[in-house]
Backbone atoms as SQL, in Angstrom:
CREATE TABLE atoms (id INTEGER PRIMARY KEY, chain TEXT, resi INTEGER, resn TEXT, atom TEXT, x REAL, y REAL, z REAL);
INSERT INTO atoms VALUES
  (1, 'A', 1, 'MET', 'N', 6.377, 20.876, -1.136),
  (2, 'A', 1, 'MET', 'CA', 6.034, 20.482, 0.215),
  (3, 'A', 1, 'MET', 'C', 5.645, 18.998, 0.261),
  (4, 'A', 2, 'ALA', 'N', 4.796, 18.551, -0.666),
  (5, 'A', 2, 'ALA', 'CA', 4.383, 17.146, -0.704),
  (6, 'A', 2, 'ALA', 'C', 5.572, 16.239, -0.958),
  (7, 'A', 3, 'GLN', 'N', 6.489, 16.688, -1.852),
  (8, 'A', 3, 'GLN', 'CA', 7.679, 15.901, -2.136),
  (9, 'A', 3, 'GLN', 'C', 8.563, 15.789, -0.894),
  (10, 'A', 4, 'MET', 'N', 8.653, 16.863, -0.126),
  (11, 'A', 4, 'MET', 'CA', 9.449, 16.859, 1.095),
  (12, 'A', 4, 'MET', 'C', 8.851, 15.883, 2.121),
  (13, 'A', 5, 'ARG', 'N', 7.516, 15.893, 2.264),
  (14, 'A', 5, 'ARG', 'CA', 6.843, 14.955, 3.174),
  (15, 'A', 5, 'ARG', 'C', 7.078, 13.516, 2.745),
  (16, 'A', 6, 'PHE', 'N', 6.993, 13.276, 1.437),
  (17, 'A', 6, 'PHE', 'CA', 7.220, 11.933, 0.931),
  (18, 'A', 6, 'PHE', 'C', 8.644, 11.484, 1.245),
  (19, 'A', 7, 'GLN', 'N', 9.614, 12.374, 1.010),
  (20, 'A', 7, 'GLN', 'CA', 11.012, 12.049, 1.294),
  (21, 'A', 7, 'GLN', 'C', 11.196, 11.770, 2.776),
  (22, 'A', 8, 'MET', 'N', 10.569, 12.577, 3.638),
  (23, 'A', 8, 'MET', 'CA', 10.669, 12.388, 5.069),
  (24, 'A', 8, 'MET', 'C', 10.065, 11.033, 5.453),
  (25, 'A', 9, 'ASN', 'N', 8.906, 10.713, 4.893),
  (26, 'A', 9, 'ASN', 'CA', 8.273, 9.424, 5.166),
  (27, 'A', 9, 'ASN', 'C', 9.131, 8.271, 4.651),
  (28, 'A', 10, 'GLU', 'N', 9.752, 8.476, 3.505),
  (29, 'A', 10, 'GLU', 'CA', 10.627, 7.453, 2.938),
  (30, 'A', 10, 'GLU', 'C', 11.812, 7.208, 3.874),
  (31, 'A', 11, 'ASP', 'N', 12.380, 8.269, 4.418),
  (32, 'A', 11, 'ASP', 'CA', 13.486, 8.140, 5.362),
  (33, 'A', 11, 'ASP', 'C', 13.042, 7.406, 6.623),
  (34, 'A', 12, 'ILE', 'N', 11.872, 7.745, 7.131),
  (35, 'A', 12, 'ILE', 'CA', 11.339, 7.078, 8.324),
  (36, 'A', 12, 'ILE', 'C', 11.087, 5.607, 8.017),
  (37, 'A', 13, 'GLN', 'N', 10.543, 5.322, 6.842),
  (38, 'A', 13, 'GLN', 'CA', 10.282, 3.933, 6.467),
  (39, 'A', 13, 'GLN', 'C', 11.566, 3.112, 6.450),
  (40, 'A', 14, 'GLU', 'N', 12.606, 3.680, 5.884),
  (41, 'A', 14, 'GLU', 'CA', 13.890, 2.973, 5.810),
  (42, 'A', 14, 'GLU', 'C', 14.457, 2.725, 7.210),
  (43, 'A', 15, 'LYS', 'N', 14.435, 3.747, 8.056),
  (44, 'A', 15, 'LYS', 'CA', 14.925, 3.594, 9.427),
  (45, 'A', 15, 'LYS', 'C', 14.077, 2.590, 10.205),
  (46, 'A', 16, 'PHE', 'N', 12.762, 2.647, 10.022),
  (47, 'A', 16, 'PHE', 'CA', 11.851, 1.728, 10.686),
  (48, 'A', 16, 'PHE', 'C', 12.205, 0.291, 10.312),
  (49, 'A', 17, 'GLN', 'N', 12.363, 0.021, 9.032),
  (50, 'A', 17, 'GLN', 'CA', 12.686, -1.333, 8.580),
  (51, 'A', 17, 'GLN', 'C', 14.033, -1.802, 9.133),
  (52, 'A', 18, 'GLN', 'N', 14.992, -0.910, 9.231),
  (53, 'A', 18, 'GLN', 'CA', 16.290, -1.277, 9.812),
  (54, 'A', 18, 'GLN', 'C', 16.131, -1.692, 11.271),
  (55, 'A', 19, 'GLN', 'N', 15.328, -0.958, 12.021),
  (56, 'A', 19, 'GLN', 'CA', 15.104, -1.289, 13.430),
  (57, 'A', 19, 'GLN', 'C', 14.355, -2.613, 13.572),
  (58, 'A', 20, 'ILE', 'N', 13.392, -2.848, 12.694),
  (59, 'A', 20, 'ILE', 'CA', 12.627, -4.092, 12.738),
  (60, 'A', 20, 'ILE', 'C', 13.546, -5.280, 12.472),
  (61, 'A', 21, 'GLU', 'N', 14.466, -5.128, 11.547),
  (62, 'A', 21, 'GLU', 'CA', 15.425, -6.201, 11.268),
  (63, 'A', 21, 'GLU', 'C', 16.256, -6.518, 12.506),
  (64, 'A', 22, 'ILE', 'N', 16.636, -5.515, 13.265),
  (65, 'A', 22, 'ILE', 'CA', 17.391, -5.710, 14.500),
  (66, 'A', 22, 'ILE', 'C', 16.555, -6.498, 15.512),
  (67, 'A', 23, 'LEU', 'N', 15.261, -6.201, 15.573),
  (68, 'A', 23, 'LEU', 'CA', 14.363, -6.831, 16.550),
  (69, 'A', 23, 'LEU', 'C', 13.978, -8.258, 16.191),
  (70, 'A', 24, 'GLU', 'N', 14.250, -8.687, 14.984),
  (71, 'A', 24, 'GLU', 'CA', 13.898, -10.047, 14.562),
  (72, 'A', 24, 'GLU', 'C', 14.513, -11.099, 15.490),
  (73, 'A', 25, 'LYS', 'N', 15.638, -10.800, 16.101),
  (74, 'A', 25, 'LYS', 'CA', 16.301, -11.770, 16.987),
  (75, 'A', 25, 'LYS', 'C', 15.471, -12.062, 18.241),
  (76, 'A', 26, 'TYR', 'N', 14.471, -11.245, 18.518),
  (77, 'A', 26, 'TYR', 'CA', 13.634, -11.440, 19.701),
  (78, 'A', 26, 'TYR', 'C', 12.364, -12.238, 19.418),
  (79, 'A', 27, 'LYS', 'N', 12.189, -12.708, 18.184),
  (80, 'A', 27, 'LYS', 'CA', 11.022, -13.539, 17.861),
  (81, 'A', 27, 'LYS', 'C', 11.105, -14.819, 18.680),
  (82, 'A', 28, 'TRP', 'N', 9.925, -15.271, 19.161),
  (83, 'A', 28, 'TRP', 'CA', 9.916, -16.439, 20.036),
  (84, 'A', 28, 'TRP', 'C', 8.506, -16.982, 20.136),
  (85, 'A', 29, 'GLU', 'N', 8.414, -18.250, 20.422),
  (86, 'A', 29, 'GLU', 'CA', 7.108, -18.894, 20.578),
  (87, 'A', 29, 'GLU', 'C', 7.181, -19.910, 21.711),
  (88, 'A', 30, 'LYS', 'N', 6.156, -19.900, 22.574),
  (89, 'A', 30, 'LYS', 'CA', 6.103, -20.871, 23.669),
  (90, 'A', 30, 'LYS', 'C', 4.701, -20.877, 24.282),
  (91, 'A', 31, 'GLY', 'N', 4.236, -22.062, 24.622),
  (92, 'A', 31, 'GLY', 'CA', 2.971, -22.200, 25.338),
  (93, 'A', 31, 'GLY', 'C', 1.768, -21.601, 24.650),
  (94, 'A', 32, 'GLY', 'N', 1.743, -21.667, 23.331),
  (95, 'A', 32, 'GLY', 'CA', 0.588, -21.148, 22.595),
  (96, 'A', 32, 'GLY', 'C', 0.635, -19.649, 22.325),
  (97, 'A', 33, 'LEU', 'N', 1.740, -18.990, 22.728),
  (98, 'A', 33, 'LEU', 'CA', 1.913, -17.557, 22.471),
  (99, 'A', 33, 'LEU', 'C', 3.177, -17.336, 21.645),
  (100, 'A', 34, 'MET', 'N', 3.214, -16.224, 20.975),
  (101, 'A', 34, 'MET', 'CA', 4.387, -15.854, 20.187),
  (102, 'A', 34, 'MET', 'C', 4.617, -14.354, 20.326),
  (103, 'A', 35, 'ILE', 'N', 5.870, -13.943, 20.086),
  (104, 'A', 35, 'ILE', 'CA', 6.205, -12.520, 20.118),
  (105, 'A', 35, 'ILE', 'C', 7.070, -12.219, 18.903),
  (106, 'A', 36, 'HIS', 'N', 6.808, -11.087, 18.283),
  (107, 'A', 36, 'HIS', 'CA', 7.571, -10.687, 17.098),
  (108, 'A', 36, 'HIS', 'C', 7.431, -9.184, 16.885),
  (109, 'A', 37, 'PRO', 'N', 8.380, -8.590, 16.162),
  (110, 'A', 37, 'PRO', 'CA', 8.246, -7.162, 15.850),
  (111, 'A', 37, 'PRO', 'C', 7.201, -6.958, 14.755),
  (112, 'A', 38, 'PRO', 'N', 6.695, -5.733, 14.638),
  (113, 'A', 38, 'PRO', 'CA', 5.760, -5.457, 13.531),
  (114, 'A', 38, 'PRO', 'C', 6.468, -5.645, 12.198),
  (115, 'A', 39, 'LYS', 'N', 5.725, -6.074, 11.214),
  (116, 'A', 39, 'LYS', 'CA', 6.298, -6.278, 9.884),
  (117, 'A', 39, 'LYS', 'C', 6.345, -4.976, 9.082),
  (118, 'A', 40, 'SER', 'N', 5.471, -4.036, 9.446),
  (119, 'A', 40, 'SER', 'CA', 5.366, -2.798, 8.669),
  (120, 'A', 40, 'SER', 'C', 4.741, -1.693, 9.516),
  (121, 'A', 41, 'GLN', 'N', 4.805, -0.481, 8.992),
  (122, 'A', 41, 'GLN', 'CA', 4.149, 0.643, 9.657),
  (123, 'A', 41, 'GLN', 'C', 2.638, 0.441, 9.648),
  (124, 'A', 42, 'GLU', 'N', 2.129, -0.176, 8.599),
  (125, 'A', 42, 'GLU', 'CA', 0.694, -0.427, 8.507),
  (126, 'A', 42, 'GLU', 'C', 0.250, -1.383, 9.614),
  (127, 'A', 43, 'GLU', 'N', 1.067, -2.393, 9.886),
  (128, 'A', 43, 'GLU', 'CA', 0.726, -3.331, 10.950),
  (129, 'A', 43, 'GLU', 'C', 0.749, -2.625, 12.310),
  (130, 'A', 44, 'LEU', 'N', 1.680, -1.705, 12.491),
  (131, 'A', 44, 'LEU', 'CA', 1.744, -0.912, 13.717),
  (132, 'A', 44, 'LEU', 'C', 0.481, -0.060, 13.862),
  (133, 'A', 45, 'ALA', 'N', 0.055, 0.562, 12.771),
  (134, 'A', 45, 'ALA', 'CA', -1.163, 1.379, 12.795),
  (135, 'A', 45, 'ALA', 'C', -2.384, 0.519, 13.096),
  (136, 'A', 46, 'ASN', 'N', -2.453, -0.665, 12.508),
  (137, 'A', 46, 'ASN', 'CA', -3.574, -1.575, 12.762),
  (138, 'A', 46, 'ASN', 'C', -3.627, -1.973, 14.233),
  (139, 'A', 47, 'GLU', 'N', -2.471, -2.189, 14.832),
  (140, 'A', 47, 'GLU', 'CA', -2.399, -2.543, 16.255),
  (141, 'A', 47, 'GLU', 'C', -3.076, -1.451, 17.097),
  (142, 'A', 48, 'SER', 'N', -2.787, -0.209, 16.771),
  (143, 'A', 48, 'SER', 'CA', -3.393, 0.920, 17.496),
  (144, 'A', 48, 'SER', 'C', -4.904, 0.944, 17.343),
  (145, 'A', 49, 'VAL', 'N', -5.362, 0.722, 16.134),
  (146, 'A', 49, 'VAL', 'CA', -6.801, 0.772, 15.870),
  (147, 'A', 49, 'VAL', 'C', -7.527, -0.369, 16.583),
  (148, 'A', 50, 'VAL', 'N', -7.031, -1.578, 16.417),
  (149, 'A', 50, 'VAL', 'CA', -7.717, -2.746, 16.969),
  (150, 'A', 50, 'VAL', 'C', -7.692, -2.748, 18.496),
  (151, 'A', 51, 'LEU', 'N', -6.547, -2.402, 19.086),
  (152, 'A', 51, 'LEU', 'CA', -6.430, -2.440, 20.546),
  (153, 'A', 51, 'LEU', 'C', -6.772, -1.100, 21.212),
  (154, 'A', 52, 'HIS', 'N', -7.133, -0.121, 20.428),
  (155, 'A', 52, 'HIS', 'CA', -7.543, 1.178, 20.968),
  (156, 'A', 52, 'HIS', 'C', -6.478, 1.784, 21.878),
  (157, 'A', 53, 'HIS', 'N', -5.231, 1.814, 21.382),
  (158, 'A', 53, 'HIS', 'CA', -4.166, 2.498, 22.104),
  (159, 'A', 53, 'HIS', 'C', -3.297, 3.274, 21.114),
  (160, 'A', 54, 'THR', 'N', -2.259, 3.903, 21.578),
  (161, 'A', 54, 'THR', 'CA', -1.536, 4.872, 20.754),
  (162, 'A', 54, 'THR', 'C', -0.155, 4.412, 20.297),
  (163, 'A', 55, 'VAL', 'N', 0.071, 3.119, 20.158),
  (164, 'A', 55, 'VAL', 'CA', 1.396, 2.650, 19.775),
  (165, 'A', 55, 'VAL', 'C', 1.854, 3.225, 18.436),
  (166, 'A', 56, 'VAL', 'N', 0.945, 3.566, 17.552),
  (167, 'A', 56, 'VAL', 'CA', 1.339, 4.135, 16.263),
  (168, 'A', 56, 'VAL', 'C', 2.096, 5.452, 16.444),
  (169, 'A', 57, 'CYS', 'N', 1.856, 6.134, 17.537),
  (170, 'A', 57, 'CYS', 'CA', 2.563, 7.391, 17.819),
  (171, 'A', 57, 'CYS', 'C', 4.043, 7.165, 18.142),
  (172, 'A', 58, 'TYR', 'N', 4.439, 5.922, 18.329),
  (173, 'A', 58, 'TYR', 'CA', 5.824, 5.589, 18.655),
  (174, 'A', 58, 'TYR', 'C', 6.680, 5.397, 17.406),
  (175, 'A', 59, 'LEU', 'N', 6.125, 5.605, 16.245),
  (176, 'A', 59, 'LEU', 'CA', 6.829, 5.363, 14.987),
  (177, 'A', 59, 'LEU', 'C', 8.194, 6.057, 14.949),
  (178, 'A', 60, 'GLY', 'N', 8.235, 7.326, 15.305),
  (179, 'A', 60, 'GLY', 'CA', 9.499, 8.068, 15.287),
  (180, 'A', 60, 'GLY', 'C', 10.510, 7.504, 16.263),
  (181, 'A', 61, 'LYS', 'N', 10.053, 7.158, 17.468),
  (182, 'A', 61, 'LYS', 'CA', 10.941, 6.587, 18.487),
  (183, 'A', 61, 'LYS', 'C', 11.457, 5.212, 18.066),
  (184, 'A', 62, 'ILE', 'N', 10.614, 4.447, 17.395),
  (185, 'A', 62, 'ILE', 'CA', 11.049, 3.140, 16.888),
  (186, 'A', 62, 'ILE', 'C', 12.098, 3.350, 15.808),
  (187, 'A', 63, 'SER', 'N', 11.799, 4.231, 14.864),
  (188, 'A', 63, 'SER', 'CA', 12.708, 4.493, 13.748),
  (189, 'A', 63, 'SER', 'C', 14.060, 5.001, 14.212),
  (190, 'A', 64, 'ASP', 'N', 14.071, 5.757, 15.300),
  (191, 'A', 64, 'ASP', 'CA', 15.323, 6.289, 15.839),
  (192, 'A', 64, 'ASP', 'C', 16.025, 5.327, 16.787),
  (193, 'A', 65, 'GLY', 'N', 15.433, 4.172, 17.039),
  (194, 'A', 65, 'GLY', 'CA', 16.027, 3.183, 17.929),
  (195, 'A', 65, 'GLY', 'C', 15.913, 3.539, 19.398),
  (196, 'A', 66, 'LYS', 'N', 15.016, 4.473, 19.720),
  (197, 'A', 66, 'LYS', 'CA', 14.841, 4.894, 21.113),
  (198, 'A', 66, 'LYS', 'C', 13.925, 3.969, 21.896),
  (199, 'A', 67, 'THR', 'N', 13.104, 3.208, 21.188),
  (200, 'A', 67, 'THR', 'CA', 12.249, 2.219, 21.829),
  (201, 'A', 67, 'THR', 'C', 12.055, 1.058, 20.862),
  (202, 'A', 68, 'ALA', 'N', 11.635, -0.067, 21.406),
  (203, 'A', 68, 'ALA', 'CA', 11.370, -1.246, 20.592),
  (204, 'A', 68, 'ALA', 'C', 9.947, -1.716, 20.887),
  (205, 'A', 69, 'ILE', 'N', 9.205, -1.991, 19.850),
  (206, 'A', 69, 'ILE', 'CA', 7.834, -2.476, 19.990),
  (207, 'A', 69, 'ILE', 'C', 7.755, -3.885, 19.415),
  (208, 'A', 70, 'LEU', 'N', 7.124, -4.762, 20.193),
  (209, 'A', 70, 'LEU', 'CA', 6.902, -6.136, 19.752),
  (210, 'A', 70, 'LEU', 'C', 5.454, -6.512, 20.022),
  (211, 'A', 71, 'PHE', 'N', 4.943, -7.431, 19.224),
  (212, 'A', 71, 'PHE', 'CA', 3.562, -7.869, 19.343),
  (213, 'A', 71, 'PHE', 'C', 3.515, -9.262, 19.954),
  (214, 'A', 72, 'ILE', 'N', 2.650, -9.454, 20.922),
  (215, 'A', 72, 'ILE', 'CA', 2.379, -10.775, 21.479),
  (216, 'A', 72, 'ILE', 'C', 1.073, -11.247, 20.850),
  (217, 'A', 73, 'ARG', 'N', 1.124, -12.463, 20.317),
  (218, 'A', 73, 'ARG', 'CA', -0.028, -13.037, 19.632),
  (219, 'A', 73, 'ARG', 'C', -0.285, -14.446, 20.143),
  (220, 'A', 74, 'LYS', 'N', -1.510, -14.885, 20.007),
  (221, 'A', 74, 'LYS', 'CA', -1.820, -16.297, 20.193),
  (222, 'A', 74, 'LYS', 'C', -1.349, -17.006, 18.926),
  (223, 'A', 75, 'VAL', 'N', -0.711, -18.153, 19.086),
  (224, 'A', 75, 'VAL', 'CA', -0.222, -18.894, 17.932),
  (225, 'A', 75, 'VAL', 'C', -1.372, -19.244, 16.991),
  (226, 'A', 76, 'THR', 'N', -2.539, -19.489, 17.552),
  (227, 'A', 76, 'THR', 'CA', -3.707, -19.839, 16.737),
  (228, 'A', 76, 'THR', 'C', -4.296, -18.650, 15.983),
  (229, 'A', 77, 'GLU', 'N', -3.909, -17.426, 16.391),
  (230, 'A', 77, 'GLU', 'CA', -4.397, -16.205, 15.729),
  (231, 'A', 77, 'GLU', 'C', -3.227, -15.243, 15.517),
  (232, 'A', 78, 'PRO', 'N', -2.257, -15.622, 14.672),
  (233, 'A', 78, 'PRO', 'CA', -1.021, -14.844, 14.544),
  (234, 'A', 78, 'PRO', 'C', -1.188, -13.424, 13.995),
  (235, 'A', 79, 'ASP', 'N', -2.284, -13.158, 13.339),
  (236, 'A', 79, 'ASP', 'CA', -2.492, -11.825, 12.763),
  (237, 'A', 79, 'ASP', 'C', -3.453, -10.962, 13.566),
  (238, 'A', 80, 'LYS', 'N', -3.969, -11.494, 14.663),
  (239, 'A', 80, 'LYS', 'CA', -4.945, -10.758, 15.470),
  (240, 'A', 80, 'LYS', 'C', -4.233, -10.085, 16.652),
  (241, 'A', 81, 'PRO', 'N', -4.256, -8.750, 16.725),
  (242, 'A', 81, 'PRO', 'CA', -3.626, -8.060, 17.856),
  (243, 'A', 81, 'PRO', 'C', -4.125, -8.594, 19.198),
  (244, 'A', 82, 'PHE', 'N', -3.178, -8.797, 20.112),
  (245, 'A', 82, 'PHE', 'CA', -3.488, -9.344, 21.428),
  (246, 'A', 82, 'PHE', 'C', -2.856, -8.473, 22.515),
  (247, 'A', 83, 'TYR', 'N', -1.534, -8.394, 22.541),
  (248, 'A', 83, 'TYR', 'CA', -0.801, -7.508, 23.459),
  (249, 'A', 83, 'TYR', 'C', 0.310, -6.818, 22.694),
  (250, 'A', 84, 'THR', 'N', 0.633, -5.607, 23.107),
  (251, 'A', 84, 'THR', 'CA', 1.721, -4.836, 22.527),
  (252, 'A', 84, 'THR', 'C', 2.736, -4.573, 23.629),
  (253, 'A', 85, 'LEU', 'N', 3.990, -4.911, 23.372),
  (254, 'A', 85, 'LEU', 'CA', 5.039, -4.766, 24.368),
  (255, 'A', 85, 'LEU', 'C', 6.035, -3.702, 23.931),
  (256, 'A', 86, 'GLU', 'N', 6.381, -2.813, 24.862),
  (257, 'A', 86, 'GLU', 'CA', 7.437, -1.827, 24.613),
  (258, 'A', 86, 'GLU', 'C', 8.649, -2.238, 25.432),
  (259, 'A', 87, 'LEU', 'N', 9.789, -2.361, 24.754),
  (260, 'A', 87, 'LEU', 'CA', 11.040, -2.760, 25.375),
  (261, 'A', 87, 'LEU', 'C', 12.043, -1.621, 25.262),
  (262, 'A', 88, 'ASN', 'N', 12.709, -1.301, 26.370),
  (263, 'A', 88, 'ASN', 'CA', 13.773, -0.303, 26.333),
  (264, 'A', 88, 'ASN', 'C', 14.992, -0.978, 25.702),
  (265, 'A', 89, 'PRO', 'N', 15.450, -0.504, 24.535),
  (266, 'A', 89, 'PRO', 'CA', 16.544, -1.182, 23.851),
  (267, 'A', 89, 'PRO', 'C', 17.898, -1.058, 24.559),
  (268, 'A', 90, 'LYS', 'N', 18.032, -0.101, 25.445),
  (269, 'A', 90, 'LYS', 'CA', 19.308, 0.047, 26.169),
  (270, 'A', 90, 'LYS', 'C', 19.364, -0.812, 27.414),
  (271, 'A', 91, 'THR', 'N', 18.297, -0.814, 28.198),
  (272, 'A', 91, 'THR', 'CA', 18.287, -1.579, 29.448),
  (273, 'A', 91, 'THR', 'C', 17.694, -2.971, 29.269),
  (274, 'A', 92, 'LEU', 'N', 17.034, -3.204, 28.144),
  (275, 'A', 92, 'LEU', 'CA', 16.333, -4.455, 27.856),
  (276, 'A', 92, 'LEU', 'C', 15.292, -4.785, 28.921),
  (277, 'A', 93, 'ALA', 'N', 14.637, -3.744, 29.403),
  (278, 'A', 93, 'ALA', 'CA', 13.558, -3.888, 30.380),
  (279, 'A', 93, 'ALA', 'C', 12.230, -3.567, 29.703),
  (280, 'A', 94, 'VAL', 'N', 11.185, -4.225, 30.165),
  (281, 'A', 94, 'VAL', 'CA', 9.846, -3.940, 29.655),
  (282, 'A', 94, 'VAL', 'C', 9.408, -2.583, 30.188),
  (283, 'A', 95, 'VAL', 'N', 9.032, -1.700, 29.293),
  (284, 'A', 95, 'VAL', 'CA', 8.505, -0.391, 29.670),
  (285, 'A', 95, 'VAL', 'C', 7.017, -0.535, 29.962),
  (286, 'A', 96, 'GLN', 'N', 6.318, -1.232, 29.070),
  (287, 'A', 96, 'GLN', 'CA', 4.895, -1.484, 29.252),
  (288, 'A', 96, 'GLN', 'C', 4.469, -2.624, 28.336),
  (289, 'A', 97, 'CYS', 'N', 3.377, -3.239, 28.710),
  (290, 'A', 97, 'CYS', 'CA', 2.785, -4.296, 27.897),
  (291, 'A', 97, 'CYS', 'C', 1.277, -4.125, 28.030),
  (292, 'A', 98, 'ARG', 'N', 0.627, -3.769, 26.915),
  (293, 'A', 98, 'ARG', 'CA', -0.781, -3.370, 26.949),
  (294, 'A', 98, 'ARG', 'C', -1.624, -4.156, 25.964),
  (295, 'A', 99, 'THR', 'N', -2.899, -4.257, 26.293),
  (296, 'A', 99, 'THR', 'CA', -3.877, -4.896, 25.421),
  (297, 'A', 99, 'THR', 'C', -5.003, -3.902, 25.142),
  (298, 'A', 100, 'ASP', 'N', -6.184, -4.389, 24.899),
  (299, 'A', 100, 'ASP', 'CA', -7.320, -3.551, 24.524),
  (300, 'A', 100, 'ASP', 'C', -7.550, -2.396, 25.498),
  (301, 'A', 101, 'HIS', 'N', -7.714, -1.218, 24.959),
  (302, 'A', 101, 'HIS', 'CA', -7.948, 0.016, 25.721),
  (303, 'A', 101, 'HIS', 'C', -6.864, 0.256, 26.773),
  (304, 'A', 102, 'ASN', 'N', -5.626, -0.078, 26.420),
  (305, 'A', 102, 'ASN', 'CA', -4.451, 0.205, 27.249),
  (306, 'A', 102, 'ASN', 'C', -4.415, -0.575, 28.564),
  (307, 'A', 103, 'ALA', 'N', -5.171, -1.650, 28.677),
  (308, 'A', 103, 'ALA', 'CA', -5.138, -2.467, 29.891),
  (309, 'A', 103, 'ALA', 'C', -3.779, -3.153, 29.997),
  (310, 'A', 104, 'SER', 'N', -3.214, -3.143, 31.190),
  (311, 'A', 104, 'SER', 'CA', -1.887, -3.714, 31.431),
  (312, 'A', 104, 'SER', 'C', -1.931, -5.237, 31.513),
  (313, 'A', 105, 'TYR', 'N', -0.800, -5.831, 31.257),
  (314, 'A', 105, 'TYR', 'CA', -0.662, -7.285, 31.366),
  (315, 'A', 105, 'TYR', 'C', -0.497, -7.747, 32.807),
  (316, 'A', 106, 'GLU', 'N', -0.360, -6.841, 33.728),
  (317, 'A', 106, 'GLU', 'CA', -0.064, -7.176, 35.119),
  (318, 'A', 106, 'GLU', 'C', -1.154, -8.008, 35.793),
  (319, 'A', 107, 'LYS', 'N', -2.373, -7.967, 35.287),
  (320, 'A', 107, 'LYS', 'CA', -3.463, -8.756, 35.875),
  (321, 'A', 107, 'LYS', 'C', -3.666, -10.072, 35.121),
  (322, 'A', 108, 'GLN', 'N', -2.753, -10.377, 34.227),
  (323, 'A', 108, 'GLN', 'CA', -2.848, -11.596, 33.424),
  (324, 'A', 108, 'GLN', 'C', -1.609, -12.467, 33.662),
  (325, 'A', 109, 'PRO', 'N', -1.649, -13.381, 34.632),
  (326, 'A', 109, 'PRO', 'CA', -0.475, -14.203, 34.969),
  (327, 'A', 109, 'PRO', 'C', 0.114, -14.958, 33.777),
  (328, 'A', 110, 'GLU', 'N', -0.757, -15.430, 32.864),
  (329, 'A', 110, 'GLU', 'CA', -0.251, -16.162, 31.698),
  (330, 'A', 110, 'GLU', 'C', 0.646, -15.260, 30.835),
  (331, 'A', 111, 'ILE', 'N', 0.213, -14.038, 30.618),
  (332, 'A', 111, 'ILE', 'CA', 0.990, -13.111, 29.781),
  (333, 'A', 111, 'ILE', 'C', 2.242, -12.666, 30.525),
  (334, 'A', 112, 'MET', 'N', 2.112, -12.351, 31.798),
  (335, 'A', 112, 'MET', 'CA', 3.285, -11.955, 32.586),
  (336, 'A', 112, 'MET', 'C', 4.334, -13.070, 32.602),
  (337, 'A', 113, 'GLY', 'N', 3.895, -14.301, 32.788),
  (338, 'A', 113, 'GLY', 'CA', 4.820, -15.434, 32.789),
  (339, 'A', 113, 'GLY', 'C', 5.507, -15.607, 31.447),
  (340, 'A', 114, 'PHE', 'N', 4.734, -15.457, 30.374),
  (341, 'A', 114, 'PHE', 'CA', 5.306, -15.544, 29.026),
  (342, 'A', 114, 'PHE', 'C', 6.385, -14.484, 28.836),
  (343, 'A', 115, 'VAL', 'N', 6.067, -13.249, 29.217),
  (344, 'A', 115, 'VAL', 'CA', 7.019, -12.142, 29.046),
  (345, 'A', 115, 'VAL', 'C', 8.265, -12.359, 29.906),
  (346, 'A', 116, 'GLU', 'N', 8.086, -12.759, 31.147),
  (347, 'A', 116, 'GLU', 'CA', 9.236, -12.990, 32.036),
  (348, 'A', 116, 'GLU', 'C', 10.140, -14.098, 31.494),
  (349, 'A', 117, 'THR', 'N', 9.549, -15.166, 31.001),
  (350, 'A', 117, 'THR', 'CA', 10.338, -16.262, 30.438),
  (351, 'A', 117, 'THR', 'C', 11.045, -15.813, 29.171),
  (352, 'A', 118, 'TRP', 'N', 10.361, -15.063, 28.322),
  (353, 'A', 118, 'TRP', 'CA', 10.962, -14.515, 27.094),
  (354, 'A', 118, 'TRP', 'C', 12.145, -13.624, 27.427),
  (355, 'A', 119, 'LEU', 'N', 11.985, -12.765, 28.424),
  (356, 'A', 119, 'LEU', 'CA', 13.089, -11.891, 28.821),
  (357, 'A', 119, 'LEU', 'C', 14.304, -12.718, 29.240),
  (358, 'A', 120, 'LYS', 'N', 14.071, -13.732, 30.040),
  (359, 'A', 120, 'LYS', 'CA', 15.161, -14.555, 30.557),
  (360, 'A', 120, 'LYS', 'C', 15.805, -15.405, 29.461),
  (361, 'A', 121, 'GLU', 'N', 14.976, -16.106, 28.691),
  (362, 'A', 121, 'GLU', 'CA', 15.499, -17.064, 27.723),
  (363, 'A', 121, 'GLU', 'C', 15.960, -16.454, 26.401),
  (364, 'A', 122, 'VAL', 'N', 15.399, -15.342, 26.019),
  (365, 'A', 122, 'VAL', 'CA', 15.714, -14.764, 24.709),
  (366, 'A', 122, 'VAL', 'C', 16.449, -13.432, 24.834),
  (367, 'A', 123, 'VAL', 'N', 15.853, -12.475, 25.492),
  (368, 'A', 123, 'VAL', 'CA', 16.400, -11.118, 25.515),
  (369, 'A', 123, 'VAL', 'C', 17.689, -11.039, 26.334),
  (370, 'A', 124, 'HIS', 'N', 17.648, -11.457, 27.569),
  (371, 'A', 124, 'HIS', 'CA', 18.842, -11.347, 28.414),
  (372, 'A', 124, 'HIS', 'C', 19.884, -12.390, 28.052),
  (373, 'A', 125, 'ASN', 'N', 19.469, -13.509, 27.536),
  (374, 'A', 125, 'ASN', 'CA', 20.404, -14.518, 27.050),
  (375, 'A', 125, 'ASN', 'C', 21.211, -13.945, 25.891),
  (376, 'A', 126, 'ASP', 'N', 20.540, -13.218, 25.004),
  (377, 'A', 126, 'ASP', 'CA', 21.200, -12.569, 23.862),
  (378, 'A', 126, 'ASP', 'C', 22.231, -11.568, 24.370),
  (379, 'A', 127, 'LYS', 'N', 21.918, -10.824, 25.423),
  (380, 'A', 127, 'LYS', 'CA', 22.830, -9.817, 25.974),
  (381, 'A', 127, 'LYS', 'C', 24.078, -10.489, 26.538),
  (382, 'A', 128, 'ARG', 'N', 23.919, -11.612, 27.252),
  (383, 'A', 128, 'ARG', 'CA', 25.068, -12.324, 27.813),
  (384, 'A', 128, 'ARG', 'C', 25.980, -12.823, 26.719),
  (385, 'A', 129, 'GLU', 'N', 25.394, -13.350, 25.637),
  (386, 'A', 129, 'GLU', 'CA', 26.203, -13.872, 24.530),
  (387, 'A', 129, 'GLU', 'C', 27.060, -12.788, 23.910),
  (388, 'A', 130, 'LYS', 'N', 26.543, -11.567, 23.829),
  (389, 'A', 130, 'LYS', 'CA', 27.294, -10.452, 23.231),
  (390, 'A', 130, 'LYS', 'C', 28.463, -10.018, 24.119),
  (391, 'A', 131, 'THR', 'N', 28.325, -10.151, 25.423),
  (392, 'A', 131, 'THR', 'CA', 29.374, -9.655, 26.318),
  (393, 'A', 131, 'THR', 'C', 30.458, -10.684, 26.601),
  (394, 'A', 132, 'THR', 'N', 30.249, -11.942, 26.201),
  (395, 'A', 132, 'THR', 'CA', 31.271, -12.967, 26.450),
  (396, 'A', 132, 'THR', 'C', 32.148, -13.179, 25.271);
């Protein structure tokens, strides 16, 4: 049973890393903020603990490519959780963007502006390049 769990976790780890590699193209920095995918499952778990939300529960969905999770950080504090963004990989739309205790980014114009600009300049620009 333990060996089976380990194998299952190993499979999830491999799939997770493959998805993270795909998301690397969305890394970006502007105006003192940066966005990037998690580097590891441990970093995803830490995000949940520090920001008091449940993003770690998305591990299976990330590994299966059903959702994409990216971290928004202050450039001056690149390792300190700030905001967590969920992106629909099919529609390339923001599903949610949350900070401490699941508070939304909607009341933070600086974060909303950063995300909107990132979507336009990086995410949707990437989509146009693929279709031409």
